[in-house]
N, C-alpha and C positions, 0 to 999 in steps of 0.2 A: 523581433519574432514577428516571421507574417503567417497569415490566417488563411485557411481553406475550407469553404464550407463549413464556414462558421468555426472552424477547430483551429486552435495554434498549430503552426509548422517550426521543427525546429531542424536546423541543418547541422549533421555533426561530424562532415568531413570523412574521411577514408576509415573505415571498420574493418576487422581482420574477420576471415571468414568463418571462425568458430567461435560460437557461445555469446560473440560481443552485440548482435541483433538480439538476443532473447533477453541479455541484462537491459539491455536499452528500451525493449519493449515494456518488459515488466515492469519499469520504474519509470513510465512515462503514459499511464493509461490514457491520459487526456491532452495528449500531441501526437501529432504526426510527424513522424521520425523519417527525415530523408538523410539519404546517406551515399558513399563512394564505394564499392566494395573492392577491396585488396586483390590486386593481381586479375583485374576486370575491366571492360569497358563500361560496366552496368552503373547507374543509378538506380539505386533501391529505396523503397519504401516501406514502412509497416506502422501499425496501428491506424489506418485508415478507417476502418469502423469498428469502434470497439464500444461504443454504449447504444442506447436507442435512439438518444438524440443525433446521431452518426445517420442512422438509417432515415430518420424523418427529414435532415437535411439533403440529401440524396434524392428524395421526392418533393420536395419543399412541401411537406406536410407538417402536421403538428400533432396528430392523432393516431392512435394505431388504426384506425378504421378506414382513414383516409388512405394509408399504405397499404393496406391488407386490400382493398377496394383495388387498386392500383395494380399490384400483382395478379388477383386472381382475375382482372379482366385483362390483362395481359396474356395469362394462361389460357383463359378462353377465345380470346380474339387475337393470336400471335401474327405480327404484323407482316407484309410483305416484303423481300428484301430484295434490294438494287444491286446487282453486279455490275462493279467499276473495273477497270483495266488495272490488272496486278503491277505493273510496270509501273503505273503512275503515282504508287504509293509505298511499293518497297523494291531494294535493291538485294542483292546476293552478295554475303560477305564469305570467306575463306575462314571458316570456322570449323571446328570440331567441339564434342560433347565438353571439352577443356574449356572451351570461352565463354561458359553458359554459369548462370552464377548458383551453380551448387553450394549449397549452405550447411554448416554442421550446428545442430542448435543445442543439443544436449548431450553429454558425456554418454552417456548409454545407448546413442543411435549408432546405428550400423555402419553409417558413411554421411558423407554429404548429400544432401536432397535439394530437390525442387519443389515447394510446397504450393505455389500457386499454378501449377501445370496444369491448363486444362487442354483435353484431349477433344479434337473433332475427327469422326468418324462418319463414313457414308457409305452405306448398302443399298445398289440401285436407287432408289427414289428416297431412301429414309437416312437423315443425317442426327446425329447424335455429338452434343459437347458436354463433358462431364470433368470434374477434377480428378487426377490420379497422381499420387506423390510418384516422385522419379528420385531414383537412387542412382548416385554415380558408380560404376563400374569400373570404365575404361573412357576413352576419346571415343569409343564410336558403337559405346553399350552402356545402356541405363534401364535395369531392371525397373516395372513400375507396379502398383497395386490396382488389380482389377479383381473390383467384387463382384459377384453374380447379377450385375443389373445390365442396363441396355449398352455398354460399351461392348461387356463379356459377350453379349447377346450377339451383337453384329460382328466383332473379330473373331467369334464360332463359324460365323457364316463363312467367313474367307477362309479359315482352317480346316474347316471341314472340306474343303475342295482343292485342300492341297495348298494352300496361298499362304503368305505372310498377309496380313492385313493392312491395308496402307490408312495412314493419321495424318494430322495436323497437329502439331504441339504448338499451343499460343501462351505465350508471356506477355506481361504487362498490357492485359486486357483493362477496357473501362468498366468501372464498379458495377454497370448494368448487366454484363455478361458475364463477370462474377459472379453475380448474385444469382444469374439465371443457370449458370451451369452446375450450382447448388441444388436446384430446383430437380425433380423427376418428373417432368408431364409424362403423359402418354407418350409410348413409343410411337414415333413418324412424327409429333410436334416437336419441330428444332429449337433447342433453346437461343440461338440467335435473333430467331423471329420473336422469340418472347422477350428478349433482350431489347430490342428494337421497339416492340410496342410500349415497354416502360421508357426507354430514353428518348425516342424518336429521331435515333440515330441508326440509319437501315442500311448501310451501304456493307457490301461484302465483295471481297475478292477471292479469286479461285486459284489454289496453288498451282503450280507451273506441271507439276508431274503428276499428280493425283487428282488435280481439279476439285479440290475438297474446299468449300466457302468458309472462310473465316473473317470475323469484322475487319474492313480497311483500317480501323484506327487502333488495332493491335499495334505493340511494340516489336515483337519480335515471332516470325513463325518458323517451326522447323519441320520439314516434311519427313517422312520416314516409314517405316513399317513396325507394326507387332508381331515380332516372330513366332512361329512354333515352338521353337525350344525356349527352354525356361532356365531361368537363373534365381539363386537365393534371392530374395528382399527383406530387408529388414534388419535386427531389430529396431521400430522407430516408434516414438512418442506419439500416443494418441489424443484424441481430443478428451479423454478422462483421465490425462496427465500418467498413465499407465503405458508400458511398452507392450505395444503389437510385437508380437515374435516373428521371428524368421519363417520364412517359407518361399517353394520355388513360384516364381511368377512370371509373365510374359516380358522379354526383353525388347525395349524401343533401340531399333538402329536407325541414325539419321542418313537422310539422302542429300540434303540441302536445307541451308540455313538464309534466314532474308530479315532484314532487320529496314522499319519504318525510315521513310526519307527524310520525313518530316520532324523525326523527335530523336533524341538520346535515346538509347538503348535503356530501357526501361524494366522491373521487375519488383514484384510486391511479395515479400518477404513476409507468410502468414505464419506468426511463430506457433507451432503445435501446443494446443492444450489452450494456449490464452484465451481471450475474449474476442479477438478478429476470428480466430477459427469458431468457436461457439455461436457468434454472431452468422457468419458466411454460411457455416454449415446447418444451423437451428432455425435461424429467422425464416428463412423460407420455409418449414414448415407450419410457423402461427398462423399465417392466412387459412391453410388449408384446415386446420385444428380447430380454428372458430368457425369455418364456414359448415363444418360437419355438425359442432356441437350447437350452432345457432338451429339446426335442424331439426332438433329434439328438446332445446332448451332455448327458447326465443327471449329470454332474460339475461343469456349471457353478457357479461361486462368485460370481462377481460379472460385472456387467453395468456399464458406464461410459460415458456419453456425457461427453466430457471436455472440461472447461476449456478447455484449449488450442483443442480444436475447435469453440471457441463455443458448446457445447452441442449441436452440432447435425451435424456433419459427422466428427468422430470418434468412433468406438466402441471400446473396448476391452474385451475379455474374458477373465477369469481361469478355467481350468477344471482339473479333475484326467482327465487322459485315461484311457479307458476301452477303446480301441479303436484300430489304425491309421486315418487318416483322420477322426478325428473333428474335430479340429482345424479341418480345413477345412470341414467340413461346419456347423461352429460359426459360422463367419466368413461363408458363403454366407447361414445361416440371419437373420444379423443384417441383410444387407442384404434380405433378403425384408422382414424385418420394420419396417425403415425405409429406404426408398428414397434419401432424401436423402444417407445416409453416405455419403462420400468412400473414406475410410480405414479398414480393421479390424484391429486388431492384438491377436491372441491369445495367451495367455500362460499357462504353468502356474500351478497352484494357490498357489505359494509367492511369488508376485509381486503385490505388493500395486496394482493398477490404478490407486488415486489417489495413487501417487506416480511422477509423471513421470520420475524418475530409475531408479527400479526397471523402466519397461518400457524406456526405453534401454537399461538394463544387458542386457534379456534380448534386444532386437536384437541387441546387439553380441556376446555369448556364445552364442543359439541360433540364431540365424536364419543357414541360407546362401542365399546370393540366386539361385544358378541353380535351387533347388528350394523353395524356402518364401516366395517373392514370385509372389502369384494376380493377374495385371492381366484387368480385364473391360474392354474396350472398347465404347465407343460406348452406353452403357446411360443408361435416364433417371435423373435424380437431382435436385439442386437448382439451381433456378435462381438462386438466389443465390451459389453457387460459381461464381467469375470463370472458371476457365479452362475451365469448359464452355460450349456453344455453346445455347442455347436449353434448358439445363438437361441437354443430354444430352452425359455426358463418359465419363472412365473411373475405374473403381472397384479400389481393390489392398487383397489381403489380404496381411497381414505374420504368417506364422506362426511366432513367437518362443519354440518349444516344442521341448523336448527329444524329439528322434525317438523315435519310439514304444519301439523294440525295445532302444535301448540303456538301458546302468546309470547310473543318479541320480550314481554317485559323479564322473563325466566334467563334469556341469553343475551340479552342486549348489553353493547359495550358502551359505558356510557364516554360522552364526548366533552372535552377541554373546551369552553367556550376561551 
């Protein structure tokens, strides 16, 4: 078995389009799985990023702080992009959407999907790259899920003028571009520039028809438009392992298919709801949470979007308290940095936030319900959270910390020598 970025790689040969990848990914968390997709020219891979160590390997780092620093610097100082000739890197293929690696991951999903599909759009001088799941409908139509963020904003600029919105769909992107596309920098900061600052690779090509910049090392590019007409999209398994329901969404219609001349067509099969989905979607929020918490609690030790919260709804923070009320500020800062969070757990520095049993122990021994639970009612959060209504719900901060002015002897957890 080979290794890549310190991770074992297993080649499993040809696999079926329905459910097989989900079974492989869920039973091989520690392995990068390579496969050939039936009825397709594509080589697929899954479980590229399933543990924190995989993130460390990407950045040649050994601590959270090293990775956070790299990501924050890239967000604050995006790289200048170098445009190279499209024809030197890509060749046109006589494809339809039938040629692309649509996969069905769960029985309850409404169709086969692309889950690592990154759409790039530009309006005037503003460009944006972001993930949008893509549902197969026909050889020429694929509804995509567009939430009201930057792609939606830029798409609407075209639609308000009576125009379909030109976009470029990217498959088989390098992991830095994938990570950057999961971030939400301020509108006007192009995620490709953030990726270039993280990786050092800054070459882009401009697509033949719409002149949209995309990384030159991408595997597949599909030019097309997001139409003003809508079609039903969903249901689809989301990050919480729930079914996100059916709703009318914009339709992607392709106009040109291009494959990188220097590689076999590749695609990343991100299995919905599993660890890779959680890390790609959630981990880029951790540096922002850490940065915001550190402003009000300089003794912050760790921040975690927990696996039990699907890498999205639960944040655990450990800190060394330096003043009364600091733990409460830390919890509020986490909500400010990551508005989708539902519950925040703040613990002392002796508690390992990677160990849910230690967090529970802190709740059992250091939290007083009448004083240390803060409920914030009717605040915008995640639309995925089922107890919310259209994304409006309650947030709760649990202050499982030693009361600031009380002695440690009463609360100290003994250490096994």
